[in-house]
C-alpha positions in Angstrom: 0.2 -0.2 -0.2 1.3 3.6 -0.8 1.1 5.9 1.9 0.5 9.9 1.9 4.2 10.3 2.0 4.6 8.3 -1.4 2.4 11.1 -3.0 5.4 13.3 -3.0 7.6 12.8 -5.9 10.5 14.9 -7.8 10.3 15.4 -11.4 14.0 15.8 -12.7 14.7 17.0 -16.2 18.3 17.1 -17.2 20.1 19.2 -20.8 24.0 18.1 -21.2 23.7 19.5 -24.6 26.9 21.6 -25.0 28.4 19.7 -21.9 31.6 17.5 -22.0 29.9 14.0 -23.4 30.5 12.2 -20.1 28.4 14.3 -18.6 25.6 12.6 -20.1 26.6 9.5 -18.7 27.6 10.3 -15.5 23.8 11.9 -14.8 22.2 9.0 -16.6 24.3 6.5 -14.3 23.3 8.5 -11.2 19.9 8.8 -11.7 19.7 5.0 -12.6 21.5 4.6 -9.3 18.6 6.3 -7.4 16.1 4.2 -9.3 14.7 7.0 -11.5 11.8 6.1 -13.7 11.9 8.0 -17.0 9.4 9.4 -18.6 10.9 10.0 -22.0 14.3 11.0 -22.6 16.1 13.6 -20.0 12.8 13.6 -17.9 12.1 11.4 -15.3 10.9 10.8 -11.5 11.8 9.4 -8.5 10.2 9.8 -4.7 10.5 12.6 -3.0 13.0 11.4 0.3 15.2 13.5 1.9 18.6 10.8 1.0 17.3 11.4 -3.1 16.3 15.2 -2.9 20.3 15.7 -1.3 21.9 13.5 -3.7 19.8 15.3 -6.9 21.4 18.7 -5.0 24.4 17.2 -5.3 24.4 16.0 -9.0 22.6 19.3 -10.2 25.7 21.5 -8.8 27.8 18.6 -11.0 25.5 19.1 -13.9 25.5 23.0 -13.8 29.3 23.2 -13.2 29.7 20.9 -16.3 28.0 23.0 -19.0 24.6 21.1 -18.6 21.4 22.2 -16.8 18.8 20.4 -14.5 15.7 21.0 -12.9 14.5 19.6 -10.1 10.6 20.4 -9.6 8.8 19.2 -6.5 5.5 17.6 -7.4 2.3 15.5 -5.9 0.9 13.0 -7.5 -3.3 13.4 -5.9 -4.0 10.6 -8.4 -4.1 6.9 -6.4 -4.2 5.3 -9.6 -1.4 6.8 -11.1 0.6 6.6 -7.9 -0.1 2.9 -7.8 0.8 2.5 -11.2 4.1 4.7 -10.4 4.4 2.8 -7.1 4.2 -0.9 -9.1 6.3 0.2 -12.0 9.5 0.6 -9.8 8.8 -2.3 -7.8 8.8 -4.4 -11.2 12.1 -2.8 -12.1 13.5 -3.6 -8.4 12.0 -7.3 -8.7 14.0 -7.8 -12.1 17.5 -6.6 -10.2 16.6 -8.9 -6.8 16.0 -11.7 -9.6 19.0 -11.6 -11.2 20.6 -11.8 -7.9 19.2 -14.4 -7.0 19.8 -16.1 -10.6 23.3 -15.5 -9.3 23.5 -16.6 -6.3 23.9 -20.3 -6.8 27.0 -20.0 -8.4 28.3 -18.8 -5.2 27.1 -21.9 -3.3 28.4 -24.7 -6.1 32.1 -22.8 -5.9 32.0 -23.8 -2.7 30.8 -26.9 -3.1 33.1 -27.9 -5.7 36.4 -26.3 -4.0 35.0 -28.3 -0.6 34.5 -31.7 -2.7 38.1 -31.2 -4.2 39.6 -31.0 -0.7 40.4 -27.1 -1.5 38.7 -25.8 1.8 41.5 -23.6 2.3 42.5 -19.9 3.0 42.9 -18.4 -0.5 39.5 -20.0 -1.5 38.0 -18.3 1.7 39.8 -15.3 1.1 38.3 -15.2 -2.9 35.0 -16.6 -1.7 34.3 -13.6 0.7 35.2 -11.2 -2.0 32.6 -12.8 -3.8 30.1 -12.6 -1.0 31.2 -9.0 -0.2 30.6 -8.1 -4.0 26.9 -9.9 -3.6 25.9 -7.8 -0.6 27.8 -4.4 -2.0 24.9 -5.3 -4.9 21.8 -5.7 -3.0 22.8 -2.6 -0.5 22.7 -0.8 -3.9 19.7 -2.2 -4.8 18.0 -1.7 -1.2 19.1 2.0 -1.4 16.2 2.4 -4.7 13.6 -0.1 -3.2 11.2 2.7 -2.0 8.2 0.3 -2.1 9.8 -2.8 -0.9 9.5 -5.3 -3.5 8.6 -8.7 -2.9 11.5 -10.3 -3.5 13.7 -8.1 -1.2 13.5 -11.0 1.8 14.2 -13.3 0.0 17.5 -12.2 -1.5 18.4 -11.1 2.2 17.3 -14.7 3.2 19.7 -15.9 0.5 22.4 -13.7 1.5 22.3 -15.4 5.1 22.4 -18.6 3.8 25.6 -17.8 1.9 27.3 -16.0 4.5 26.2 -19.2 6.7 27.5 -21.9 3.9 31.0 -19.8 3.9 31.2 -19.9 7.4 31.3 -23.3 7.4 33.9 -23.4 4.2 36.2 -21.4 6.9 36.0 -23.6 9.4 37.0 -26.6 7.2 39.6 -24.9 6.1 40.8 -23.8 9.3 40.8 -27.6 10.2 42.5 -28.7 6.9 45.0 -25.7 7.7 45.8 -26.4 11.4 
């Protein structure tokens, strides 16, 4: 359910014409990283949240410094149906990202199983697996930061990350036993 706070959004319009060519890519990456919902080229919506507003203020300064233009307009969406559609569209995009994490996590478990089966539960493999798990955690943290409406697969992803951490702890224990 979308609450009253969720009716406040930020409409963002960006023009990078005449600016450095890298600015367009930097702006796109930042806006997508915030979870922007594009309405058309160079125009997007984001929920009006303090962290989002702060990030947009910083981005606007950068765009202006680098020769572009950016406007951020506060809007309130009063049509409940439209608000629901926007939230659903953003949630669907996040659900796809969570699904990709869930699609890739089995390779983490398979790697631990393979290395254990080969008798390679050793310190260097633990380090590699720790780095892999940290990449998953970092990726999920970025998704969670733009999961404004709590996509349903988020809980499943967090549970799988906990399971991955437990599997790594068991692998690490085996490595410790093997090497001591």
